[in-house]
N, C-alpha and C positions, 0 to 999 in steps of 0.2 A: 383630525377635525373636519374634512370634507366629507367623509363617511357619516360622522354624526349629525351636521347638518343637513345632509340628504335624508337620513331617517326621519328627521323632524318635519321635513318638506312632506315627506311620504305620508308620514301619520297625519299632518294637518290636511292633505289631499283626501286621505281615506276618511276621515272623519267628515269632512264638509262636502264630500260629492255628493250630488243631488240623485244618483243613480243608486240602485239598492245594490251593495256590494257584500260578497259572503266570501270568506277564506276558509277552505275544507282540508282536513288530513286526508291521506289515502282512503281510509277507512270509513270516511264519511263523517267524521266527528267535526263540529263545528269550533274552528279557531278563532275567528274575529267576524263581527258584523259591523256595519256602519248604521248610524242612525236612520238612513232612508231604508235600509233592509229591514231593521226593527218595526219602524212604522208602517211596512208594507205587509211583513208577514206575522208581526207580534213579537212583543218583547222575549216571548217563551223562546224565539230563536237566539239563544244565548250561547256564547262559550262554553265548551264542556258537555253540550248536549249532542245527540246523534240526530242527523239530518233526517233519517227516516222517521224518526219520532214526531216530526211535524207533518208528515205527509199523511194524505188520505191512506186508511189501511189496504184498500184495493191498489194504491199505486207505490206503496212503500218499496216492494221489492223490485220493480221496474225502475224506481229512481236510482236505487242502489247498484243496479246493474248498469245504467245509463252513465253513472259518474264512473263505474269501472271501466267504461269504454272510451274515457278521455286520455288522448294519448299527451306525449310531452314535447311534441313537434310545434306546439304553439298555436296549432289549429282549433278553432272552437268547435264544440259540438253544441247542437240545439236540440232540446227535448221540452216538453210540457207534462206538468203533472199538477195535481190537486193539493194544497195545503191547507192545514186546519187552521181555523182562527180561533183566539181565546173565547170568543163568544159562541162557539159550537158551529159555526157557519163555515163554508167551505170556499177556498179561492184558486182559481186556476192560475198558475205561474208559469211563464216561460223561461226556461233555464238557458243561458249561453255561457258554457264552462271551458276552461282551457286549463294547460299546465305549462309551465315554462319549461324551456330546453334544460335539463340536468335538474329539474326541480322535482319534488313529489307532491307539494302541495297544489290542491285545485282550486282555482280562482272562479268566481262565477259573478255573472250579473243575473237580476231577476228584474222581470216586469211583467204585468198584467197581460194575461192571453186575451188576444182580440177576437179569438172564435174558439168554439168547443174544443177541447182537448183530443188530440190523435194521441192516446195513451202510449206511451213507450213500452208496455207491457205486451207479451204475446196474448190475444183473446182467448186462448184455449188454456193458457196457463194463469189466467187472472183468477183470485180468489175473491170471492164475494162475501165471505165471512172473515170479519177481523181476527177470530179466534185462529185463524190458520197462521196469521202473523206471530200470533203469541205463542203458538205451539212451536213453530219454526225457531223462533228466540231461543224458548227454553230448550231446545234440543241443542241448540249451538252453544247455550251458556252453561249445561251441565253434563253434556255426554261428552266424552273424551276423543272427539273428532274433529277433523278439519272437512269442512265444505266448501268447494270452490267450483268456478265454472270458467270457461274460455269462449271465445268467440271461433268461427271457422279457422281463423288463421292463427289461433294459439295464445292470445291475448286475454289475460286476467280480466274478467267482468264482475268476479265475485270471489271473496276470499276471507273466510271466517270461521270461528270456531273455539272452543275452549282448548283443543289440543294444542292451538299455536303456541301456548307458552313452552310446550317441549322443546321447540325450536328457538326460542326467546324471541318469536315474531310477534305481529299484533294483526288485528282485522284490517285487511284492506291494505296491507303492506305492498302488496304485488299487485295491486289493480294497475292497468294500463301497461304492464310488462308482458314479455313473449317468455312461454314456458321454454322455448327454445334458448333465449338469453339467461333464464334463470338456471337450467340444468345443463345447457351446453351439449357434451358429448355424453351425459350420463343420464340423459333421458330415457325411460324406459321402453322397452318395443310395446308394452301395452298400451302407454300413452299415446304412442305415435299411432299404434293401429286405430286408438279410438277418435283420434282427430282425422282418421280416414274414414270414420263411420262405423268402426267394429267395436262392438262393446267388450270388456274386458275385466280381468280381476287378476291380481297379483299380491303376494306377500314379500315385503323387503326388510332389510335391516340397513337404518341409516341413523347417522348421528346417535349412536349406542341406544337406538330404540327400533322395536318392531312395529310394522305397520302393515295392516291388510286393506289394498287400494280396490276400489270400484271405479270402473269407468263407463259412462253412460253418454253415447252421442246424443245430440239434441236433433229431432228429426226437422227437416225443412223440405215442403214439397217441391220448392222451386230449385233449391241446391244440393238436396240429398241430405245433408246435414248443417246446422247451424252453430256448431260449437259442441263443448263436451261440458257434463256436469260431472265431478268427482267426490267420492268420500272417501277419507282416509282416517281409518279408526287405529288408534294405540293399542296394541295387543300386549303390551309389555307385562301386564298383570296374566294374563293368559298363559304367554310364554313361562312365567316364572313358575306357575302352577303345572305346566307341563314338564318343565325340567325337575321340579320337586318330586313329581310322581314317577318321572323315569328314573331317579336316583333311589326312590324307595324301593321301585321294582327291582331295581339292580342288587340293591340291599337285600331284598326277600329271595331273590334267586341264589346269593352267595349263601345266605343262611340256610336256604335249602339243601344246598350241594354239601355244605358242612353236616346237616342232618341224615344226609344221604350217606356219607362217609361214616359217620358214627352207627347207622343201622348195619353197614356191612363193613365192620373193622376187620378187614384181611391182613393178617399178622404173618409175616416170614419169621417162623420161630427158629429154623435151621437151614442151613444150605439145602437148596432143594425141597423143602417142607413148608407148605402154608396151611395156615389156620383159619378157621372163620367161626367165632364164638358167636352164636345167635340167641338173642334175649327176646322175650316177650312173644307177642302173636304172630305168627307167619302166615299171612295172607298171600293169595295169589300174585297180588301185585308186588309186594315184596319179595316174594321168592323168584319172581321173574327178574328183578332188578339183581337180587344177589347171584343168579346164574350169569348174567352180563358182567357183573363186577369181577367175580371170581374167574371166569374163562379167560378174562382179558389178564389176570394176574397171571394165572398158570403159563399163559403164553411169553408174558413179559418177562418173567424171572424163571423160564424152563425148569418149572418144579416137576418133581416126581410123586409127589404126595400132596393132596388137599384133604385136610381135615376138617368137615363139618360138624362141630361140636354143637349138639343140641341141648345142652345142660339146662339153658335158661329158657327153653320152650316148653309152653304148658299146653298148648292148644294146636293140632293140625287139621285141616279139612282134606278132602278126597283130591282137589285140584292142588292144594300145596303138596301133599304126599306125592303126587305124580310128579310135581316138579322136582322133587328131591331125587327121585329116581332118575328122571330124565339128566338131572345135574352132573349124577355120579357118571352116567354114560357119555354125557358130553366130554368130561373129564377124561375118560377113557380114550376116546377119539383123538384128544390132544396128545397122548401117548403119556399121561398120568396115571395115577391110582387115587379113587376118591375112598374116603373112610368115613363112618358115621361113628359119632362117640356121644356118650353122655345123653342117651335115650331114656326118658323118664317113664316110669310104668304107665301113666294114663297117656302118654304119646304110643307107647309101644302097643297097649291095648287098642288104641284107635286105628293104628295101622294094621293090625291083626284082623279088626272087623271090617275094615274097609277092603281086606283081601291084598295088600299091597305085598308084591314079591320082592323081598330084599335078599333074597339067595342070591350069591356070588359076590355080594358086597360086604367087606370087611366092615364089622361093627365091633365095638369094645365099650365098656361101661363107664370109663371116664377119659378125659383128654390125656391125663398120663399115661394109661395104657395104649392109648393110640400112638402118641409119641414114641413110646418106647418100641412098638411095633414099627414104626417108620425107622427108627434108628437101627435096629437089628436089620431090617431089610436092604438098607443102606450099607451097612457095614458088610454084609452077605455080599452085595453087588461089587462092592470095592475090592473085596478080597479075592472075588472070582476074577476080577478084571485084573489083579496084579499076578494070578496065577498063569 
């Protein structure tokens, strides 16, 4: 009952107080105004609108930053800016704003400035073209980023951007709060370095999202730096595309490995006997890969014979013929014997015309004859070993 009565008393006080009184959200949205405030600044200063919409275009950003510097210790902040009137004129207002301890709302008293304003914005940062404000607003509303700024002590003075929705946050939610209180021990080294005056960039993964962060110290001639401007871009889509590409590349590599295995199907047809049926055109690249795979198989299986069956090969060039001869010689160096089978007439003519020396290399007309040759040799060696 007492609480309800107190609320009625406050409502009556707020409604009838002769001074211009405004209550704002942390993000600068008008929550309530009394009659005096509407009479001073115009009826357009209505709940639901953003306070910077009523400011002179050149002062809007400075007003937002000034409100962001209001702390919750009850101490008032005083600043001046120009406000637009419904008739198109400009009105210079002095703001006295404060926040109650433990509360996020900003309470402000407005009055007519007695002297020309000492604008709260930094002159070198001022915009003389209202289009700049429209561009900034469009960027913050449509790009998947968070833009923020702090003073030299790490107190948020600006906090806005479309990507805030990914955190379930709202514009201005962190205004007046310290980055050290918000992040605690998890504050990144790059952000710490930026607060010390060193620009930086980092990529992080937080709350299920990927972010690319840029930290830009605000220069100050007197103190070295006046704070930090930060841009955080949500890179979830880029990360998703990168992961898809990596998965596709991995699939292609696996498919290529299967194709390579099919191109060089080394078969162990008998103990100590390998055969390699070769089909199609054997160019230098394929011949080199065949040599690598076949020599590895000879070593791995302790083969005594390796049959290269050329039944399915229609064309060979000089380099390929040289590779075949080198392959047979390499097989011999490993203690096995290389055999050629199934040489087609066209391939035989090519080898002769190229002057390829196949003397000393066992050749057979068919794979069957080559296998029979190997079986006889193995049987002979086995018989000799038992005598």
